[in-house]
N, CA, C, O and the ligand as a Tripos MOL2 file, in Angstrom:
@<TRIPOS>MOLECULE
protein
  297   295    75     0     0
PROTEIN
NO_CHARGES

@<TRIPOS>ATOM
      1 N         120.1750   74.0710  136.4950 N.3       1 MET1
      2 CA        121.0210   73.8600  135.3060 C.3       1 MET1
      3 C         120.2760   74.2360  134.0350 C.2       1 MET1
      4 O         120.7500   75.0580  133.2510 O.2       1 MET1
      5 N         119.1150   73.6370  133.8340 N.am      2 SER2
      6 CA        118.3610   73.9090  132.6130 C.3       2 SER2
      7 C         117.7380   75.3060  132.6330 C.2       2 SER2
      8 O         117.3670   75.8560  131.5960 O.2       2 SER2
      9 N         117.6370   75.8550  133.8250 N.am      3 LEU3
     10 CA        117.0280   77.1720  133.9720 C.3       3 LEU3
     11 C         117.9090   78.2590  133.3400 C.2       3 LEU3
     12 O         117.4010   79.2070  132.7410 O.2       3 LEU3
     13 N         119.2310   78.1110  133.4790 N.am      4 ALA4
     14 CA        120.1780   79.1020  132.9600 C.3       4 ALA4
     15 C         120.0990   79.1970  131.4420 C.2       4 ALA4
     16 O         120.3380   80.2630  130.8750 O.2       4 ALA4
     17 N         119.7690   78.0980  130.7840 N.am      5 LYS5
     18 CA        119.6750   78.0750  129.3130 C.3       5 LYS5
     19 C         118.5470   78.9660  128.8100 C.2       5 LYS5
     20 O         118.6500   79.5780  127.7460 O.2       5 LYS5
     21 N         117.4790   79.0300  129.5820 N.am      6 GLU6
     22 CA        116.2530   79.6670  129.1210 C.3       6 GLU6
     23 C         116.1880   81.1520  129.4500 C.2       6 GLU6
     24 O         115.0980   81.7180  129.5380 O.2       6 GLU6
     25 N         117.3320   81.7820  129.6300 N.am      7 THR7
     26 CA        117.3080   83.2000  129.9870 C.3       7 THR7
     27 C         118.0260   84.0580  128.9500 C.2       7 THR7
     28 O         118.8600   83.5660  128.1910 O.2       7 THR7
     29 N         117.7000   85.3100  128.9280 N.am      8 LYS8
     30 CA        118.3780   86.3010  128.0910 C.3       8 LYS8
     31 C         118.4340   87.6010  128.8820 C.2       8 LYS8
     32 O         117.8640   87.7120  129.9680 O.2       8 LYS8
     33 N         119.1230   88.5680  128.3260 N.am      9 ARG9
     34 CA        119.1890   89.8580  129.0180 C.3       9 ARG9
     35 C         118.2000   90.8240  128.3880 C.2       9 ARG9
     36 O         118.0770   90.8900  127.1650 O.2       9 ARG9
     37 N         117.5150   91.5530  129.2070 N.am     10 CYS10
     38 CA        116.6020   92.5720  128.7210 C.3      10 CYS10
     39 C         117.4010   93.6510  127.9870 C.2      10 CYS10
     40 O         118.3550   94.1840  128.5550 O.2      10 CYS10
     41 N         117.0450   93.9890  126.7460 N.am     11 PRO11
     42 CA        117.7950   95.0060  125.9910 C.3      11 PRO11
     43 C         117.6530   96.4080  126.5760 C.2      11 PRO11
     44 O         118.3940   97.3180  126.2050 O.2      11 PRO11
     45 N         116.7140   96.5780  127.4750 N.am     12 PHE12
     46 CA        116.4570   97.9160  128.0140 C.3      12 PHE12
     47 C         117.1580   98.1400  129.3480 C.2      12 PHE12
     48 O         117.7730   99.1850  129.5600 O.2      12 PHE12
     49 N         117.0670   97.1380  130.2690 N.am     13 CYS13
     50 CA        117.6540   97.3320  131.5960 C.3      13 CYS13
     51 C         118.7920   96.3550  131.8670 C.2      13 CYS13
     52 O         119.4380   96.4380  132.9120 O.2      13 CYS13
     53 N         119.0510   95.4190  130.9300 N.am     14 GLN14
     54 CA        120.1590   94.4620  131.0310 C.3      14 GLN14
     55 C         119.9980   93.4790  132.1760 C.2      14 GLN14
     56 O         120.9690   92.8240  132.5560 O.2      14 GLN14
     57 N         118.8150   93.3550  132.7330 N.am     15 GLU15
     58 CA        118.5730   92.3460  133.7590 C.3      15 GLU15
     59 C         118.3120   91.0090  133.0850 C.2      15 GLU15
     60 O         117.8270   90.9640  131.9540 O.2      15 GLU15
     61 N         118.6370   89.9020  133.7850 N.am     16 VAL16
     62 CA        118.3910   88.5660  133.2330 C.3      16 VAL16
     63 C         116.9130   88.2330  133.3770 C.2      16 VAL16
     64 O         116.3380   88.3040  134.4630 O.2      16 VAL16
     65 N         116.3110   87.8640  132.2390 N.am     17 ILE17
     66 CA        114.8830   87.5110  132.2410 C.3      17 ILE17
     67 C         114.6920   86.2200  131.4640 C.2      17 ILE17
     68 O         115.6330   85.7460  130.8270 O.2      17 ILE17
     69 N         113.5200   85.6500  131.5000 N.am     18 SER18
     70 CA        113.2100   84.4350  130.7610 C.3      18 SER18
     71 C         113.3300   84.6740  129.2550 C.2      18 SER18
     72 O         112.9390   85.7320  128.7610 O.2      18 SER18
     73 N         113.8710   83.6940  128.5260 N.am     19 ALA19
     74 CA        114.0980   83.8410  127.0870 C.3      19 ALA19
     75 C         112.7880   83.9970  126.3240 C.2      19 ALA19
     76 O         112.7580   84.5990  125.2500 O.2      19 ALA19
     77 N         111.7030   83.4540  126.8810 N.am     20 THR20
     78 CA        110.4150   83.5220  126.1900 C.3      20 THR20
     79 C         109.5470   84.6720  126.6990 C.2      20 THR20
     80 O         108.3870   84.8030  126.3090 O.2      20 THR20
     81 N         110.1190   85.5030  127.5740 N.am     21 ALA21
     82 CA        109.3460   86.6000  128.1430 C.3      21 ALA21
     83 C         108.9550   87.5970  127.0540 C.2      21 ALA21
     84 O         109.7560   87.9250  126.1790 O.2      21 ALA21
     85 N         107.7110   88.0720  127.1210 N.am     22 ILE22
     86 CA        107.2820   89.1190  126.1960 C.3      22 ILE22
     87 C         107.2310   90.4640  126.9010 C.2      22 ILE22
     88 O         106.9790   91.5010  126.2880 O.2      22 ILE22
     89 N         107.4810   90.4190  128.2270 N.am     23 ARG23
     90 CA        107.5300   91.6640  128.9910 C.3      23 ARG23
     91 C         108.5800   91.5170  130.0820 C.2      23 ARG23
     92 O         108.5560   90.5370  130.8260 O.2      23 ARG23
     93 N         109.4990   92.4690  130.1930 N.am     24 CYS24
     94 CA        110.5390   92.4230  131.2090 C.3      24 CYS24
     95 C         109.9130   92.5870  132.5920 C.2      24 CYS24
     96 O         109.1070   93.4850  132.8350 O.2      24 CYS24
     97 N         110.3190   91.6750  133.4970 N.am     25 LYS25
     98 CA        109.7460   91.7470  134.8500 C.3      25 LYS25
     99 C         110.3980   92.8270  135.6840 C.2      25 LYS25
    100 O         109.9010   93.1680  136.7570 O.2      25 LYS25
    101 N         111.5050   93.3690  135.2040 N.am     26 HIS26
    102 CA        112.2170   94.3980  135.9650 C.3      26 HIS26
    103 C         111.7800   95.8100  135.5550 C.2      26 HIS26
    104 O         111.4470   96.6330  136.4070 O.2      26 HIS26
    105 N         111.7840   96.0850  134.2340 N.am     27 CYS27
    106 CA        111.4480   97.4410  133.7860 C.3      27 CYS27
    107 C         110.1230   97.4680  133.0200 C.2      27 CYS27
    108 O         109.6710   98.5240  132.5790 O.2      27 CYS27
    109 N         109.5040   96.2820  132.8670 N.am     28 HIS28
    110 CA        108.1950   96.1580  132.2040 C.3      28 HIS28
    111 C         108.2120   96.6190  130.7410 C.2      28 HIS28
    112 O         107.1930   97.0720  130.2190 O.2      28 HIS28
    113 N         109.3580   96.5050  130.0910 N.am     29 ALA29
    114 CA        109.4510   96.8470  128.6790 C.3      29 ALA29
    115 C         108.7820   95.7620  127.8340 C.2      29 ALA29
    116 O         108.8180   94.5840  128.1860 O.2      29 ALA29
    117 N         108.1940   96.1520  126.7570 N.am     30 ASP30
    118 CA        107.5390   95.2150  125.8510 C.3      30 ASP30
    119 C         108.5790   94.5610  124.9540 C.2      30 ASP30
    120 O         109.2460   95.2480  124.1810 O.2      30 ASP30
    121 N         108.7280   93.2380  125.0470 N.am     31 LEU31
    122 CA        109.7510   92.5200  124.2750 C.3      31 LEU31
    123 C         109.1280   91.6300  123.2190 C.2      31 LEU31
    124 O         109.8150   90.7930  122.6330 O.2      31 LEU31
    125 N         107.8430   91.7960  122.9660 N.am     32 SER32
    126 CA        107.1380   90.8560  122.0840 C.3      32 SER32
    127 C         107.3020   91.1970  120.6050 C.2      32 SER32
    128 O         107.0730   90.3400  119.7520 O.2      32 SER32
    129 N         107.6930   92.4300  120.2830 N.am     33 ASP33
    130 CA        107.5820   92.8760  118.8840 C.3      33 ASP33
    131 C         108.3930   92.1900  117.7850 C.2      33 ASP33
    132 O         107.7710   91.6950  116.8450 O.2      33 ASP33
    133 N         109.7370   92.1170  117.8200 N.am     34 PRO34
    134 CA        110.4930   91.9760  116.5670 C.3      34 PRO34
    135 C         109.9440   90.9490  115.5770 C.2      34 PRO34
    136 O         109.7460   91.2710  114.4060 O.2      34 PRO34
    137 N         109.6970   89.7190  116.0320 N.am     35 ALA35
    138 CA        109.2270   88.6780  115.1130 C.3      35 ALA35
    139 C         107.8470   89.0160  114.5560 C.2      35 ALA35
    140 O         107.5900   88.8620  113.3620 O.2      35 ALA35
    141 N         106.9630   89.4790  115.4420 N.am     36 LYS36
    142 CA        105.6050   89.8000  115.0010 C.3      36 LYS36
    143 C         105.6020   90.9500  114.0030 C.2      36 LYS36
    144 O         104.8840   90.9220  113.0030 O.2      36 LYS36
    145 N         106.4200   91.9650  114.2920 N.am     37 LYS37
    146 CA        106.4880   93.1130  113.3910 C.3      37 LYS37
    147 C         106.9930   92.6910  112.0200 C.2      37 LYS37
    148 O         106.4850   93.1420  110.9940 O.2      37 LYS37
    149 N         108.0030   91.8180  112.0100 N.am     38 ALA38
    150 CA        108.5630   91.3450  110.7460 C.3      38 ALA38
    151 C         107.5010   90.5950  109.9530 C.2      38 ALA38
    152 O         107.3790   90.7630  108.7400 O.2      38 ALA38
    153 N         106.7330   89.7630  110.6590 N.am     39 LYS39
    154 CA        105.6700   89.0140  109.9840 C.3      39 LYS39
    155 C         104.6390   89.9650  109.3980 C.2      39 LYS39
    156 O         104.1990   89.8000  108.2610 O.2      39 LYS39
    157 N         104.2600   90.9670  110.1950 N.am     40 ARG40
    158 CA        103.2530   91.9170  109.7370 C.3      40 ARG40
    159 C         103.7570   92.6830  108.5080 C.2      40 ARG40
    160 O         103.0060   92.9270  107.5630 O.2      40 ARG40
    161 N         105.0410   93.0560  108.5400 N.am     41 ASN41
    162 CA        105.6280   93.7970  107.4230 C.3      41 ASN41
    163 C         105.6170   92.9670  106.1470 C.2      41 ASN41
    164 O         105.2670   93.4700  105.0790 O.2      41 ASN41
    165 N         106.0010   91.6970  106.2540 N.am     42 SER42
    166 CA        106.0560   90.8610  105.0530 C.3      42 SER42
    167 C         104.6450   90.6360  104.5180 C.2      42 SER42
    168 O         104.4430   90.5260  103.3090 O.2      42 SER42
    169 N         103.6770   90.5680  105.4210 N.am     43 LEU43
    170 CA        102.2910   90.3620  105.0010 C.3      43 LEU43
    171 C         101.7870   91.5730  104.2270 C.2      43 LEU43
    172 O         101.1810   91.4240  103.1650 O.2      43 LEU43
    173 N         102.0330   92.7670  104.7500 N.am     44 SER44
    174 CA        101.5650   93.9710  104.0620 C.3      44 SER44
    175 C         102.3320   94.1450  102.7510 C.2      44 SER44
    176 O         101.7860   94.6450  101.7680 O.2      44 SER44
    177 N         103.5910   93.7330  102.7430 N.am     45 HIS45
    178 CA        104.3780   93.7890  101.5100 C.3      45 HIS45
    179 C         103.7610   92.8730  100.4560 C.2      45 HIS45
    180 O         103.6900   93.2190   99.2760 O.2      45 HIS45
    181 N         103.3170   91.7000  100.9030 N.am     46 LEU46
    182 CA        102.6770   90.7360  100.0040 C.3      46 LEU46
    183 C         101.3880   91.3270   99.4430 C.2      46 LEU46
    184 O         101.1060   91.1910   98.2520 O.2      46 LEU46
    185 N         100.6020   91.9850  100.3050 N.am     47 ASN47
    186 CA         99.3590   92.6120   99.8640 C.3      47 ASN47
    187 C          99.6260   93.6830   98.8220 C.2      47 ASN47
    188 O          98.9100   93.7630   97.8250 O.2      47 ASN47
    189 N         100.6340   94.5000   99.0330 N.am     48 THR48
    190 CA        100.9990   95.5390   98.0790 C.3      48 THR48
    191 C         101.3790   94.9130   96.7430 C.2      48 THR48
    192 O         100.9800   95.3890   95.6800 O.2      48 THR48
    193 N         102.1540   93.8410   96.8200 N.am     49 PHE49
    194 CA        102.5710   93.1340   95.6110 C.3      49 PHE49
    195 C         101.3590   92.5970   94.8660 C.2      49 PHE49
    196 O         101.2820   92.6950   93.6410 O.2      49 PHE49
    197 N         100.4070   92.0240   95.6120 N.am     50 ARG50
    198 CA         99.2140   91.4430   94.9930 C.3      50 ARG50
    199 C          98.3690   92.5240   94.3140 C.2      50 ARG50
    200 O          97.8630   92.3180   93.2100 O.2      50 ARG50
    201 N          98.2200   93.6590   94.9690 N.am     51 ILE51
    202 CA         97.4400   94.7680   94.3970 C.3      51 ILE51
    203 C          98.1060   95.2670   93.1180 C.2      51 ILE51
    204 O          97.4270   95.5370   92.1270 O.2      51 ILE51
    205 N          99.4330   95.3890   93.1370 N.am     52 GLY52
    206 CA        100.1670   95.8150   91.9480 C.3      52 GLY52
    207 C          99.9960   94.8200   90.8150 C.2      52 GLY52
    208 O          99.8150   95.1990   89.6580 O.2      52 GLY52
    209 N         100.0550   93.5450   91.1630 N.am     53 PHE53
    210 CA         99.8970   92.4910   90.1660 C.3      53 PHE53
    211 C          98.5100   92.5190   89.5390 C.2      53 PHE53
    212 O          98.3660   92.3990   88.3220 O.2      53 PHE53
    213 N          97.4840   92.6790   90.3830 N.am     54 LEU54
    214 CA         96.1050   92.7000   89.9000 C.3      54 LEU54
    215 C          95.8330   93.9090   89.0190 C.2      54 LEU54
    216 O          95.1770   93.7900   87.9850 O.2      54 LEU54
    217 N          96.3350   95.0770   89.4240 N.am     55 SER55
    218 CA         96.1090   96.2760   88.6140 C.3      55 SER55
    219 C          96.8590   96.1630   87.2860 C.2      55 SER55
    220 O          96.3840   96.6520   86.2610 O.2      55 SER55
    221 N          98.0210   95.5230   87.3020 N.am     56 GLY56
    222 CA         98.7590   95.2880   86.0600 C.3      56 GLY56
    223 C          97.9840   94.3680   85.1300 C.2      56 GLY56
    224 O          97.9280   94.5760   83.9180 O.2      56 GLY56
    225 N          97.3890   93.3450   85.7320 N.am     57 LEU57
    226 CA         96.5790   92.3910   84.9680 C.3      57 LEU57
    227 C          95.3750   93.0980   84.3430 C.2      57 LEU57
    228 O          95.0550   92.8880   83.1740 O.2      57 LEU57
    229 N          94.7130   93.9400   85.1430 N.am     58 LEU58
    230 CA         93.5490   94.6990   84.6840 C.3      58 LEU58
    231 C          93.9510   95.6320   83.5480 C.2      58 LEU58
    232 O          93.2410   95.7410   82.5480 O.2      58 LEU58
    233 N          95.0720   96.2940   83.6990 N.am     59 PHE59
    234 CA         95.5620   97.2390   82.6870 C.3      59 PHE59
    235 C          95.8300   96.5350   81.3580 C.2      59 PHE59
    236 O          95.4510   97.0290   80.2960 O.2      59 PHE59
    237 N          96.4900   95.3700   81.4300 N.am     60 SER60
    238 CA         96.7800   94.6450   80.1930 C.3      60 SER60
    239 C          95.5050   94.0880   79.5670 C.2      60 SER60
    240 O          95.4130   93.9620   78.3450 O.2      60 SER60
    241 N          94.5190   93.7540   80.4050 N.am     61 ALA61
    242 CA         93.2330   93.2840   79.8860 C.3      61 ALA61
    243 C          92.5310   94.3980   79.1230 C.2      61 ALA61
    244 O          91.9810   94.1680   78.0470 O.2      61 ALA61
    245 N          92.5510   95.6000   79.6790 N.am     62 ILE62
    246 CA         91.9460   96.7600   79.0150 C.3      62 ILE62
    247 C          92.6520   97.0460   77.6970 C.2      62 ILE62
    248 O          92.0110   97.3330   76.6860 O.2      62 ILE62
    249 N          93.9800   96.9630   77.7190 N.am     63 LEU63
    250 CA         94.7570   97.1850   76.4890 C.3      63 LEU63
    251 C          94.3840   96.1580   75.4260 C.2      63 LEU63
    252 O          94.2460   96.4930   74.2500 O.2      63 LEU63
    253 N          94.2200   94.8980   75.8520 N.am     64 ALA64
    254 CA         93.8630   93.8310   74.9160 C.3      64 ALA64
    255 C          92.4900   94.0890   74.3150 C.2      64 ALA64
    256 O          92.2910   93.8930   73.1160 O.2      64 ALA64
    257 N          91.5380   94.5290   75.1390 N.am     65 ILE65
    258 CA         90.1840   94.8340   74.6680 C.3      65 ILE65
    259 C          90.2230   95.9900   73.6670 C.2      65 ILE65
    260 O          89.5700   95.9360   72.6250 O.2      65 ILE65
    261 N          90.9930   97.0380   73.9890 N.am     66 LEU66
    262 CA         91.1130   98.1930   73.0950 C.3      66 LEU66
    263 C          91.7120   97.7720   71.7520 C.2      66 LEU66
    264 O          91.2420   98.1980   70.6970 O.2      66 LEU66
    265 N          92.7500   96.9350   71.7980 N.am     67 ALA67
    266 CA         93.3780   96.4570   70.5670 C.3      67 ALA67
    267 C          92.3950   95.6300   69.7490 C.2      67 ALA67
    268 O          92.3510   95.7260   68.5230 O.2      67 ALA67
    269 N          91.6110   94.8180   70.4450 N.am     68 TRP68
    270 CA         90.6240   93.9690   69.7700 C.3      68 TRP68
    271 C          89.5580   94.8350   69.1030 C.2      68 TRP68
    272 O          89.1570   94.5710   67.9690 O.2      68 TRP68
    273 N          89.0940   95.8840   69.8210 N.am     69 LEU69
    274 CA         88.0960   96.7930   69.2780 C.3      69 LEU69
    275 C          88.6330   97.4950   68.0410 C.2      69 LEU69
    276 O          87.9140   97.6710   67.0570 O.2      69 LEU69
    277 N          89.8900   97.8910   68.0940 N.am     70 GLN70
    278 CA         90.4990   98.5910   66.9710 C.3      70 GLN70
    279 C          90.5900   97.6700   65.7510 C.2      70 GLN70
    280 O          90.3480   98.1010   64.6240 O.2      70 GLN70
    281 N          90.9330   96.4260   65.9770 N.am     71 CYS71
    282 CA         91.0310   95.4640   64.8750 C.3      71 CYS71
    283 C          89.6600   95.2210   64.2550 C.2      71 CYS71
    284 O          89.5380   95.0900   63.0370 O.2      71 CYS71
    285 N          88.6330   95.1600   65.0920 N.am     72 ASN72
    286 CA         87.2790   94.9340   64.6120 C.3      72 ASN72
    287 C          86.7530   96.1180   63.7840 C.2      72 ASN72
    288 O          86.0080   95.9370   62.8210 O.2      72 ASN72
    289 N          87.1620   97.3390   64.1850 N.am     73 GLY73
    290 CA         86.6960   98.5430   63.5190 C.3      73 GLY73
    291 C          87.2370   98.6620   62.1010 C.2      73 GLY73
    292 O          86.5540   99.1620   61.2070 O.2      73 GLY73
    293 N          88.4600   98.2020   61.9030 N.am     74 GLN74
    294 CA         89.0750   98.3750   60.5780 C.3      74 GLN74
    295 C          88.6260   97.3730   59.5290 C.2      74 GLN74
    296 O          89.0810   97.4300   58.3860 O.2      74 GLN74
    297 ZN        114.0730   95.2810  131.5220 Zn       75 ZN75
@<TRIPOS>BOND
     1     1     2 1
     2     2     3 1
     3     3     4 2
     4     3     5 am
     5     5     6 1
     6     6     7 1
     7     7     8 2
     8     7     9 am
     9     9    10 1
    10    10    11 1
    11    11    12 2
    12    11    13 am
    13    13    14 1
    14    14    15 1
    15    15    16 2
    16    15    17 am
    17    17    18 1
    18    18    19 1
    19    19    20 2
    20    19    21 am
    21    21    22 1
    22    22    23 1
    23    23    24 2
    24    23    25 am
    25    25    26 1
    26    26    27 1
    27    27    28 2
    28    27    29 am
    29    29    30 1
    30    30    31 1
    31    31    32 2
    32    31    33 am
    33    33    34 1
    34    34    35 1
    35    35    36 2
    36    35    37 am
    37    37    38 1
    38    38    39 1
    39    39    40 2
    40    39    41 am
    41    41    42 1
    42    42    43 1
    43    43    44 2
    44    43    45 am
    45    45    46 1
    46    46    47 1
    47    47    48 2
    48    47    49 am
    49    49    50 1
    50    50    51 1
    51    51    52 2
    52    51    53 am
    53    53    54 1
    54    54    55 1
    55    55    56 2
    56    55    57 am
    57    57    58 1
    58    58    59 1
    59    59    60 2
    60    59    61 am
    61    61    62 1
    62    62    63 1
    63    63    64 2
    64    63    65 am
    65    65    66 1
    66    66    67 1
    67    67    68 2
    68    67    69 am
    69    69    70 1
    70    70    71 1
    71    71    72 2
    72    71    73 am
    73    73    74 1
    74    74    75 1
    75    75    76 2
    76    75    77 am
    77    77    78 1
    78    78    79 1
    79    79    80 2
    80    79    81 am
    81    81    82 1
    82    82    83 1
    83    83    84 2
    84    83    85 am
    85    85    86 1
    86    86    87 1
    87    87    88 2
    88    87    89 am
    89    89    90 1
    90    90    91 1
    91    91    92 2
    92    91    93 am
    93    93    94 1
    94    94    95 1
    95    95    96 2
    96    95    97 am
    97    97    98 1
    98    98    99 1
    99    99   100 2
   100    99   101 am
   101   101   102 1
   102   102   103 1
   103   103   104 2
   104   103   105 am
   105   105   106 1
   106   106   107 1
   107   107   108 2
   108   107   109 am
   109   109   110 1
   110   110   111 1
   111   111   112 2
   112   111   113 am
   113   113   114 1
   114   114   115 1
   115   115   116 2
   116   115   117 am
   117   117   118 1
   118   118   119 1
   119   119   120 2
   120   119   121 am
   121   121   122 1
   122   122   123 1
   123   123   124 2
   124   123   125 am
   125   125   126 1
   126   126   127 1
   127   127   128 2
   128   127   129 am
   129   129   130 1
   130   130   131 1
   131   131   132 2
   132   131   133 am
   133   133   134 1
   134   134   135 1
   135   135   136 2
   136   135   137 am
   137   137   138 1
   138   138   139 1
   139   139   140 2
   140   139   141 am
   141   141   142 1
   142   142   143 1
   143   143   144 2
   144   143   145 am
   145   145   146 1
   146   146   147 1
   147   147   148 2
   148   147   149 am
   149   149   150 1
   150   150   151 1
   151   151   152 2
   152   151   153 am
   153   153   154 1
   154   154   155 1
   155   155   156 2
   156   155   157 am
   157   157   158 1
   158   158   159 1
   159   159   160 2
   160   159   161 am
   161   161   162 1
   162   162   163 1
   163   163   164 2
   164   163   165 am
   165   165   166 1
   166   166   167 1
   167   167   168 2
   168   167   169 am
   169   169   170 1
   170   170   171 1
   171   171   172 2
   172   171   173 am
   173   173   174 1
   174   174   175 1
   175   175   176 2
   176   175   177 am
   177   177   178 1
   178   178   179 1
   179   179   180 2
   180   179   181 am
   181   181   182 1
   182   182   183 1
   183   183   184 2
   184   183   185 am
   185   185   186 1
   186   186   187 1
   187   187   188 2
   188   187   189 am
   189   189   190 1
   190   190   191 1
   191   191   192 2
   192   191   193 am
   193   193   194 1
   194   194   195 1
   195   195   196 2
   196   195   197 am
   197   197   198 1
   198   198   199 1
   199   199   200 2
   200   199   201 am
   201   201   202 1
   202   202   203 1
   203   203   204 2
   204   203   205 am
   205   205   206 1
   206   206   207 1
   207   207   208 2
   208   207   209 am
   209   209   210 1
   210   210   211 1
   211   211   212 2
   212   211   213 am
   213   213   214 1
   214   214   215 1
   215   215   216 2
   216   215   217 am
   217   217   218 1
   218   218   219 1
   219   219   220 2
   220   219   221 am
   221   221   222 1
   222   222   223 1
   223   223   224 2
   224   223   225 am
   225   225   226 1
   226   226   227 1
   227   227   228 2
   228   227   229 am
   229   229   230 1
   230   230   231 1
   231   231   232 2
   232   231   233 am
   233   233   234 1
   234   234   235 1
   235   235   236 2
   236   235   237 am
   237   237   238 1
   238   238   239 1
   239   239   240 2
   240   239   241 am
   241   241   242 1
   242   242   243 1
   243   243   244 2
   244   243   245 am
   245   245   246 1
   246   246   247 1
   247   247   248 2
   248   247   249 am
   249   249   250 1
   250   250   251 1
   251   251   252 2
   252   251   253 am
   253   253   254 1
   254   254   255 1
   255   255   256 2
   256   255   257 am
   257   257   258 1
   258   258   259 1
   259   259   260 2
   260   259   261 am
   261   261   262 1
   262   262   263 1
   263   263   264 2
   264   263   265 am
   265   265   266 1
   266   266   267 1
   267   267   268 2
   268   267   269 am
   269   269   270 1
   270   270   271 1
   271   271   272 2
   272   271   273 am
   273   273   274 1
   274   274   275 1
   275   275   276 2
   276   275   277 am
   277   277   278 1
   278   278   279 1
   279   279   280 2
   280   279   281 am
   281   281   282 1
   282   282   283 1
   283   283   284 2
   284   283   285 am
   285   285   286 1
   286   286   287 1
   287   287   288 2
   288   287   289 am
   289   289   290 1
   290   290   291 1
   291   291   292 2
   292   291   293 am
   293   293   294 1
   294   294   295 1
   295   295   296 2
@<TRIPOS>SUBSTRUCTURE
     1 MET1         2 RESIDUE 1 A MET
     2 SER2         6 RESIDUE 1 A SER
     3 LEU3        10 RESIDUE 1 A LEU
     4 ALA4        14 RESIDUE 1 A ALA
     5 LYS5        18 RESIDUE 1 A LYS
     6 GLU6        22 RESIDUE 1 A GLU
     7 THR7        26 RESIDUE 1 A THR
     8 LYS8        30 RESIDUE 1 A LYS
     9 ARG9        34 RESIDUE 1 A ARG
    10 CYS10       38 RESIDUE 1 A CYS
    11 PRO11       42 RESIDUE 1 A PRO
    12 PHE12       46 RESIDUE 1 A PHE
    13 CYS13       50 RESIDUE 1 A CYS
    14 GLN14       54 RESIDUE 1 A GLN
    15 GLU15       58 RESIDUE 1 A GLU
    16 VAL16       62 RESIDUE 1 A VAL
    17 ILE17       66 RESIDUE 1 A ILE
    18 SER18       70 RESIDUE 1 A SER
    19 ALA19       74 RESIDUE 1 A ALA
    20 THR20       78 RESIDUE 1 A THR
    21 ALA21       82 RESIDUE 1 A ALA
    22 ILE22       86 RESIDUE 1 A ILE
    23 ARG23       90 RESIDUE 1 A ARG
    24 CYS24       94 RESIDUE 1 A CYS
    25 LYS25       98 RESIDUE 1 A LYS
    26 HIS26      102 RESIDUE 1 A HIS
    27 CYS27      106 RESIDUE 1 A CYS
    28 HIS28      110 RESIDUE 1 A HIS
    29 ALA29      114 RESIDUE 1 A ALA
    30 ASP30      118 RESIDUE 1 A ASP
    31 LEU31      122 RESIDUE 1 A LEU
    32 SER32      126 RESIDUE 1 A SER
    33 ASP33      130 RESIDUE 1 A ASP
    34 PRO34      134 RESIDUE 1 A PRO
    35 ALA35      138 RESIDUE 1 A ALA
    36 LYS36      142 RESIDUE 1 A LYS
    37 LYS37      146 RESIDUE 1 A LYS
    38 ALA38      150 RESIDUE 1 A ALA
    39 LYS39      154 RESIDUE 1 A LYS
    40 ARG40      158 RESIDUE 1 A ARG
    41 ASN41      162 RESIDUE 1 A ASN
    42 SER42      166 RESIDUE 1 A SER
    43 LEU43      170 RESIDUE 1 A LEU
    44 SER44      174 RESIDUE 1 A SER
    45 HIS45      178 RESIDUE 1 A HIS
    46 LEU46      182 RESIDUE 1 A LEU
    47 ASN47      186 RESIDUE 1 A ASN
    48 THR48      190 RESIDUE 1 A THR
    49 PHE49      194 RESIDUE 1 A PHE
    50 ARG50      198 RESIDUE 1 A ARG
    51 ILE51      202 RESIDUE 1 A ILE
    52 GLY52      206 RESIDUE 1 A GLY
    53 PHE53      210 RESIDUE 1 A PHE
    54 LEU54      214 RESIDUE 1 A LEU
    55 SER55      218 RESIDUE 1 A SER
    56 GLY56      222 RESIDUE 1 A GLY
    57 LEU57      226 RESIDUE 1 A LEU
    58 LEU58      230 RESIDUE 1 A LEU
    59 PHE59      234 RESIDUE 1 A PHE
    60 SER60      238 RESIDUE 1 A SER
    61 ALA61      242 RESIDUE 1 A ALA
    62 ILE62      246 RESIDUE 1 A ILE
    63 LEU63      250 RESIDUE 1 A LEU
    64 ALA64      254 RESIDUE 1 A ALA
    65 ILE65      258 RESIDUE 1 A ILE
    66 LEU66      262 RESIDUE 1 A LEU
    67 ALA67      266 RESIDUE 1 A ALA
    68 TRP68      270 RESIDUE 1 A TRP
    69 LEU69      274 RESIDUE 1 A LEU
    70 GLN70      278 RESIDUE 1 A GLN
    71 CYS71      282 RESIDUE 1 A CYS
    72 ASN72      286 RESIDUE 1 A ASN
    73 GLY73      290 RESIDUE 1 A GLY
    74 GLN74      294 RESIDUE 1 A GLN
    75 ZN75       297 GROUP 0 **** ****
């Protein structure tokens, strides 16, 4: 009874396999990716965002220094 709940169909060969399977026992397809790939994508997206933020911060700091130097010169 409880066994039927824990199954899904393999997207590749349509055979019934365990819901937590990371590899199909019938066609040996890799079923582990979607969640992991999504996590990896969001992580790299976060890194890109952080790099953009830091370079923006650095740029505005340089601008502030240049403005300060100009004020001091006059
Ligand atoms: Zn399969």
